[in-house]
C-alpha positions, 0 to 999 in steps of 0.5 A: 158676604153678609149684608145687614140693613138697619132701619126704623130710627128717627127723632122722638120725644122722651117717653116715645117709641120706635121699632127698629128692623134689621134685614139680613141677607147672604147667610143662613139667618136662622143659624145664628143668634142675633143682637142689637148694639148701639154707639153714642158719639165718643162712646164704645159700642154697647151690646144692648139685646140679643135673641137666640136662634129659635127666638125663645131666649133673649138677653137685655142690657140692664138699662133697657130691661122692661123698655126694649123687646127684641124679636125675630122672624126667621122666615123674613130674615129680620130681627126687630127691636121695639123701643118704648119709654125712650130716654135721652141716654138711648140716643145712639146709632143702632146696629145689628149683628150676629150674637154668640149662643151657647153655655146658657148665655147670649153674648157678643162675639169677640170680634166682628168683620162687618157692620151695616150702616146702622140707624140713628135714634135721636131722643129729645128731652 
């Protein structure tokens, strides 16, 4: 069974920065594209960013383009999300999981069997 541990969240002022980490175990990490998702209270889980297996291709939700950067270190089985210029609307619990890579696109899978505990990002205005 895959085990995903998100960390790095916290409380920041608007305009501040955080770097989230996702450590994966129990699967062949380098065989999968990876993504970050977020869920705010009362809202659906959104697909925020993704990175290809090689790390050479990325996807970003329009609202975070230019502010967030996803990266990965396959040797460490870890994916990161650098979050700059944070806004109150970025407040959410952030999760990582696998992403679908193919047909020239990075997308979420249709369904997920497992989620880690997530890490909370709080942005004060």
